[in-house]
C-alpha positions as CSV (number, residue, x, y, z in Angstrom):
1,M,117.8,-50.5,24.0
2,L,117.2,-52.6,27.0
3,S,119.6,-51.7,30.2
4,S,121.0,-53.7,32.8
5,M,118.2,-53.0,35.3
6,N,115.9,-55.4,37.0
7,T,113.8,-55.4,34.4
8,P,111.4,-58.2,33.1
9,Q,111.9,-59.7,29.8
10,P,109.0,-58.7,27.3
11,Y,107.0,-61.8,26.8
12,S,107.9,-61.8,23.1
13,R,111.2,-63.3,24.0
14,I,109.5,-66.4,25.2
15,A,110.5,-69.5,23.4
16,T,107.8,-71.4,21.5
17,H,107.3,-75.0,20.6
18,P,104.3,-76.5,18.5
19,V,102.4,-77.3,21.6
20,M,102.3,-74.1,23.5
21,P,99.3,-71.9,23.2
22,A,100.0,-69.3,20.7
23,A,99.3,-65.6,22.5
24,T,98.0,-62.6,20.5
25,H,99.3,-59.0,20.7
26,D,96.7,-58.3,23.5
27,E,97.5,-61.4,25.5
28,R,101.4,-60.7,25.4
29,A,100.6,-57.2,26.6
30,R,98.5,-58.7,29.6
31,F,101.4,-60.8,30.7
32,D,103.7,-58.3,30.2
33,T,101.7,-55.8,32.3
34,I,101.5,-58.5,35.3
35,A,105.3,-59.1,34.9
36,Q,105.8,-55.3,35.2
37,L,103.6,-55.0,38.4
38,A,105.4,-57.6,40.0
39,N,108.8,-56.5,39.3
40,L,107.5,-53.0,40.5
41,L,106.2,-54.5,43.8
42,A,109.6,-56.2,44.1
43,S,112.0,-53.5,43.3
44,G,110.0,-50.2,44.2
45,V,107.4,-51.4,47.2
46,V,109.7,-53.9,49.2
47,P,112.3,-51.4,50.0
48,R,109.5,-49.4,51.6
49,I,108.5,-52.0,53.3
50,R,111.8,-52.5,54.7
51,E,111.9,-48.9,55.8
52,A,108.6,-49.1,57.4
53,Y,109.8,-52.3,59.5
54,D,113.2,-50.4,60.4
55,S,111.5,-47.3,61.2
56,R,108.2,-48.0,63.0
57,A,107.1,-51.9,62.8
58,S,110.1,-53.5,64.9
59,A,110.0,-50.4,67.3
60,A,106.4,-51.0,68.1
61,F,107.0,-54.6,68.5
62,E,109.6,-54.1,70.8
63,S,107.6,-51.4,72.9
64,T,105.1,-54.0,73.4
65,H,107.2,-57.3,74.0
66,G,110.2,-55.8,75.5
67,R,112.7,-57.0,72.8
68,R,113.4,-56.8,69.3
69,P,112.0,-59.4,66.6
70,A,113.8,-62.7,66.8
71,D,112.3,-64.6,64.0
72,R,110.2,-64.7,60.8
73,R,107.0,-65.1,63.1
74,D,108.1,-61.7,65.3
75,A,108.8,-59.7,62.1
76,L,105.6,-61.1,60.6
77,S,103.5,-59.9,63.7
78,A,105.4,-56.7,63.6
79,L,104.4,-56.1,59.9
80,S,100.9,-57.5,59.9
81,S,99.2,-54.4,60.8
82,D,101.7,-52.1,58.7
83,P,100.0,-50.4,55.8
84,A,103.2,-50.7,53.6
85,W,103.1,-54.7,54.0
86,I,99.2,-54.9,53.6
87,S,99.3,-52.7,50.5
88,W,102.2,-55.1,48.9
89,S,100.7,-58.1,50.2
90,S,97.3,-57.7,48.7
91,L,98.6,-56.3,45.4
92,R,101.2,-59.4,45.0
93,R,98.0,-61.7,45.7
94,H,96.2,-60.1,43.1
95,T,99.1,-60.1,40.4
96,M,99.1,-64.2,41.0
97,E,95.7,-64.5,40.5
98,M,95.6,-62.3,37.5
99,R,98.1,-64.1,36.0
100,Q,96.2,-67.2,36.3
101,Q,93.2,-65.6,34.9
102,I,95.3,-64.6,31.9
103,G,96.8,-67.8,31.2
104,R,93.7,-69.8,31.5
105,M,91.8,-67.5,28.8
106,L,94.6,-68.0,26.7
107,V,94.5,-71.6,26.7
108,L,90.8,-71.8,26.6
109,R,90.5,-69.9,23.3
110,Q,92.6,-72.7,21.8
111,L,92.2,-75.6,23.6
112,P,90.6,-78.1,20.8
113,E,93.5,-77.4,18.7
114,L,96.1,-78.1,21.5
115,R,94.3,-81.3,22.4
116,R,94.8,-82.5,18.8
117,R,98.7,-81.4,18.7
118,V,99.1,-83.4,22.0
119,D,97.1,-86.4,21.0
120,E,99.2,-86.7,17.8
121,L,102.5,-86.4,19.4
122,N,101.7,-88.9,22.3
123,A,99.9,-91.4,20.1
124,G,101.4,-94.8,20.5
125,A,104.1,-93.6,22.5
126,A,106.1,-96.1,24.8
127,T,107.8,-93.2,26.4
128,L,104.3,-91.9,28.3
129,K,103.3,-94.4,31.2
130,L,100.1,-93.2,32.7
131,D,98.4,-95.4,35.4
132,P,94.7,-95.0,35.4
133,G,94.6,-96.7,39.1
134,F,97.3,-94.2,40.6
135,R,96.2,-92.4,43.6
136,P,98.4,-89.3,44.2
137,P,99.4,-88.3,47.9
138,R,96.4,-86.7,49.4
139,Y,98.3,-83.6,50.3
140,L,98.9,-82.7,46.8
141,S,95.2,-83.2,46.2
142,V,93.8,-80.5,48.3
143,L,96.1,-77.4,46.8
144,D,95.7,-74.5,44.6
145,Q,99.5,-74.0,44.3
146,H,100.5,-70.7,43.1
147,C,96.7,-69.8,42.9
148,M,96.3,-72.2,40.1
149,P,92.8,-73.5,40.1
150,G,93.1,-77.2,41.1
151,G,96.9,-77.2,41.5
152,Y,99.3,-79.6,39.5
153,L,96.7,-82.5,39.6
154,A,93.6,-80.5,38.2
155,V,91.6,-82.5,35.9
156,D,89.7,-79.7,34.5
157,E,86.1,-80.9,33.2
158,I,86.6,-79.2,30.0
159,D,90.0,-80.7,29.3
160,P,92.7,-81.7,31.6
161,L,95.3,-79.8,29.3
162,L,94.0,-76.6,30.6
163,A,96.2,-76.7,33.6
164,P,99.6,-77.6,32.2
165,A,99.3,-75.4,29.2
166,N,98.2,-72.4,31.6
167,Y,101.3,-73.2,33.5
168,D,103.5,-73.6,30.6
169,A,102.3,-70.3,28.8
170,G,102.3,-68.6,31.9
171,I,105.4,-69.3,33.8
172,F,107.6,-67.0,32.0
173,A,105.5,-64.2,33.0
174,T,105.2,-65.0,36.6
175,T,109.4,-64.9,36.8
176,G,109.6,-62.0,34.7
177,G,111.7,-64.4,32.2
178,A,114.3,-65.0,34.9
179,G,114.3,-68.7,33.8
180,G,115.5,-67.8,30.4
181,P,113.3,-68.2,27.1
182,W,112.4,-71.9,28.0
183,S,111.9,-71.2,31.8
184,D,114.6,-73.9,32.4
185,G,116.9,-71.8,34.6
186,A,117.0,-74.6,37.4
187,G,117.9,-77.4,35.0
188,R,120.6,-75.1,33.5
189,A,121.8,-74.3,36.9
190,L,122.3,-77.8,38.0
191,L,124.0,-78.6,34.7
192,S,126.5,-75.8,35.2
193,W,127.5,-76.8,38.5
194,M,127.5,-80.5,37.7
195,E,130.0,-79.6,34.9
196,Q,132.4,-77.9,37.3
197,S,132.0,-80.4,40.4
198,P,134.2,-83.4,40.7
199,R,131.3,-85.1,42.8
200,L,129.9,-86.4,39.6
201,P,133.2,-87.4,37.9
202,E,131.6,-89.8,35.1
203,R,128.9,-89.0,32.7
204,P,125.2,-89.9,34.0
205,L,123.9,-92.5,31.9
206,R,120.6,-93.3,34.2
207,I,118.9,-90.2,35.6
208,V,115.7,-89.9,37.6
209,D,114.0,-86.5,37.9
210,L,111.5,-86.8,40.8
211,G,108.5,-84.0,40.2
212,C,109.4,-83.5,36.7
213,G,106.0,-81.3,36.1
214,L,106.0,-80.4,32.5
215,G,109.9,-81.1,32.2
216,H,111.1,-77.7,32.0
217,N,114.0,-78.6,34.0
218,T,114.4,-82.3,32.5
219,V,115.1,-81.2,28.9
220,P,118.2,-79.6,29.4
221,L,119.6,-82.5,31.0
222,A,118.3,-84.6,28.2
223,Q,119.8,-82.3,25.6
224,R,123.1,-82.3,27.4
225,F,123.3,-86.1,27.8
226,P,121.5,-87.3,24.7
227,D,122.7,-91.0,25.6
228,A,121.3,-91.3,28.9
229,E,118.2,-93.2,29.9
230,I,116.3,-90.4,31.9
231,I,112.9,-91.1,33.6
232,A,110.7,-88.3,34.7
233,I,108.3,-88.8,37.3
234,D,105.3,-86.8,38.3
235,A,101.8,-87.7,40.3
236,A,100.0,-85.5,37.8
237,A,98.8,-87.1,34.8
238,P,97.9,-84.0,32.7
239,M,101.4,-82.5,33.5
240,L,102.9,-85.8,32.2
241,E,100.8,-85.9,29.2
242,Y,101.5,-82.1,28.1
243,G,105.1,-82.5,29.2
244,H,105.8,-85.7,26.8
245,A,104.1,-83.9,23.9
246,R,106.2,-81.0,24.6
247,A,109.3,-82.8,24.8
248,R,108.5,-84.6,21.6
249,A,107.6,-81.6,19.6
250,M,111.0,-80.2,21.0
251,G,112.6,-83.3,19.6
252,I,113.8,-84.9,22.7
253,G,113.1,-88.7,22.6
254,N,115.3,-90.0,25.6
255,V,112.9,-89.0,28.4
256,T,110.1,-91.4,29.6
257,F,107.3,-89.7,31.4
258,M,106.1,-91.8,34.1
259,Q,103.2,-91.5,36.3
260,A,104.3,-92.5,40.0
261,D,104.6,-91.0,43.7
262,A,108.1,-89.7,44.4
263,E,108.0,-91.3,48.0
264,G,108.0,-94.9,46.1
265,T,108.6,-95.0,42.6
266,G,108.6,-98.6,41.7
267,L,111.9,-98.2,39.5
268,P,114.7,-100.9,40.2
269,G,117.0,-99.8,42.8
270,G,120.7,-99.5,43.1
271,E,120.9,-98.7,39.3
272,W,120.7,-94.9,38.7
273,D,123.5,-92.4,38.4
274,L,121.7,-89.2,39.2
275,V,118.5,-88.7,40.9
276,F,117.2,-84.8,41.1
277,T,114.3,-82.6,41.9
278,T,114.0,-78.9,41.0
279,M,111.8,-76.7,43.2
280,V,109.9,-79.7,44.4
281,L,110.4,-80.3,48.0
282,H,108.4,-77.2,49.0
283,E,105.2,-78.8,47.2
284,T,105.4,-81.9,49.4
285,S,104.7,-82.4,53.1
286,R,107.2,-82.2,55.8
287,E,106.4,-86.1,56.2
288,A,107.2,-86.8,52.7
289,V,110.5,-85.0,52.3
290,P,112.6,-87.7,54.2
291,A,110.6,-90.6,52.5
292,I,111.8,-88.8,49.2
293,F,115.4,-88.7,50.3
294,R,115.1,-92.4,51.3
295,E,113.8,-93.4,47.8
296,C,116.9,-91.2,46.3
297,L,119.2,-93.4,48.2
298,R,117.5,-96.8,47.4
299,L,117.6,-95.8,43.7
300,L,121.1,-94.7,43.2
301,A,124.0,-96.7,42.0
302,P,127.3,-97.0,44.6
303,G,128.9,-93.4,43.8
304,G,125.4,-92.0,42.4
305,L,124.7,-88.4,43.2
306,T,121.3,-87.0,44.5
307,L,120.7,-83.1,44.0
308,H,117.9,-81.0,45.3
309,L,117.4,-77.6,44.0
310,E,115.2,-75.2,46.0
311,Q,114.9,-71.5,47.7
312,P,117.4,-71.0,50.5
313,P,116.5,-72.2,53.5
314,F,115.6,-69.5,56.5
315,R,118.5,-70.7,58.5
316,G,120.9,-67.8,58.6
317,L,118.7,-65.3,57.4
318,E,117.8,-62.3,59.6
319,P,113.9,-62.0,60.8
320,F,112.9,-59.6,58.1
321,E,114.1,-61.5,55.2
322,Q,112.6,-64.7,56.6
323,A,109.3,-62.9,56.9
324,M,109.4,-61.9,53.2
325,R,110.5,-65.1,51.9
326,D,107.7,-66.8,54.0
327,W,104.9,-64.8,52.1
328,D,104.3,-67.7,49.8
329,G,103.8,-70.1,52.4
330,R,100.8,-68.0,53.9
331,Y,99.3,-66.2,51.0
332,N,100.2,-68.2,47.5
333,G,98.9,-71.6,48.0
334,E,102.1,-73.1,49.3
335,P,101.3,-74.6,52.6
336,F,104.5,-76.7,52.8
337,W,106.7,-74.1,52.1
338,T,107.6,-72.7,55.6
339,G,108.0,-76.5,57.0
340,L,110.5,-77.1,54.2
341,H,112.5,-73.8,54.6
342,E,112.7,-74.5,58.3
343,S,114.1,-78.1,57.9
344,N,117.9,-78.7,57.9
345,L,118.0,-80.8,54.7
346,P,121.6,-82.0,55.3
347,E,120.4,-83.7,58.5
348,L,117.3,-85.3,56.8
349,L,119.7,-86.7,54.2
350,T,122.2,-88.2,56.7
351,G,118.7,-89.3,58.4
352,A,117.8,-90.9,55.2
353,G,120.8,-93.1,55.3
354,F,123.2,-90.9,53.1
355,A,126.8,-90.9,54.8
356,A,127.5,-87.7,56.4
357,E,130.9,-86.9,54.6
358,G,129.0,-87.4,51.3
359,V,126.5,-84.6,51.9
360,F,126.7,-81.1,50.8
361,E,125.1,-77.8,50.4
362,T,126.0,-74.9,47.8
363,M,124.5,-72.4,45.8
364,V,124.1,-72.1,42.2
365,T,123.4,-69.9,39.4
366,A,122.1,-70.7,35.8
367,P,124.2,-69.3,33.1
368,P,122.9,-66.3,31.2
369,A,119.9,-66.8,28.8
370,F,119.5,-64.0,26.8
371,P,121.8,-62.4,24.0
372,V,122.1,-58.7,24.3
373,P,123.7,-56.6,21.3
374,S,125.9,-53.9,22.2
375,A,128.7,-51.9,20.6
376,A,131.3,-54.5,21.7
377,G,129.2,-57.2,19.7
378,P,126.8,-59.7,21.2
379,Q,126.9,-60.3,24.8
380,H,125.0,-62.3,27.4
381,E,123.1,-60.7,30.3
382,D,120.1,-61.4,32.7
383,Y,119.6,-57.7,33.4
384,G,119.9,-58.4,37.1
385,R,117.6,-61.4,37.3
386,A,119.7,-64.5,37.2
387,A,118.2,-66.4,40.0
388,R,120.5,-68.2,42.6
389,W,119.3,-71.4,44.2
390,Y,120.2,-73.3,47.1
391,V,121.2,-76.9,46.3
392,V,121.6,-79.8,48.7
393,G,122.9,-83.2,47.7
394,A,124.8,-86.2,48.6
395,T,126.7,-89.0,47.2
396,R,125.9,-92.8,47.9
397,S,128.7,-94.5,49.2
């Protein structure tokens, strides 16, 4: 019986749909191995790094510099030559690379059949709007985010579906199932907050998701608001192509997947009730974030709400925690991670034109996703893996 320990969900508990690549027993076992290794590094090795930092690394820094580490740069300098940090960092990087390799091999084995299903679901659909002449922002074109070859924009010479299908099949293992069976924890967290918040007093009927990717976090809003018109924007044609087929396979018909730049979508302004992003801002350049906020303001109707879900900013965190959270920005194909988490997003929202009294920040948690049998009957737990996210937002006056 599963305990309440911080244990990854087994890959067998992933939710599937007709477009998702099917995993064999051995492929599931490989994903489980990666998830368990990542969990061991997080729960077993990170505390040892903390001990090393407290017992020797910070003391060595103080001996050299005459002061304690003051920020993430100091903490990282203190840790960079410590064997605990070096071993953990190397192993973590290798788990990310292995996870990508496992996912790519899984997809390659069945790529022709996946292409057939995607084409069938997308055929003649007015809700998929790709632009052959679209040119994505250059900063998105040079990255292998999360060690994913070619990043989100990858158009593999074998088939453009390789990257999005790999992402869909593998994100469950990457997160240890923390996002739930559908890997939609961020979308469910936003919904949970919206349902309890007075900031969105009326049911949103027109919604824009900027940087939707495959639509993992778009679909929960489409299911919750089936009468709403939802536009899901992304720069990556392969992600939109696969995401649209995925949504249709799941019975979602009220989302239009559209290729466009989040800095200037081309959508009509002043007409939208909700404009949101989920774990997108850290994938954009420091210069792009204010432009995206200005576009949110332009899109929103009076009284409309913009929400942006991310990892917490460095602000207020002690130096060791900052250094650990900054690992992705240095070693996991996330060059904009550091700049985003150093930024003061409420100030950027007011700088974009939102009234200061309408700007806010909070923490949100997705509702538990996995049912667990117990002597008291069915219960819901996340085994200590329920993610908490930082949300910054604003209401248009």
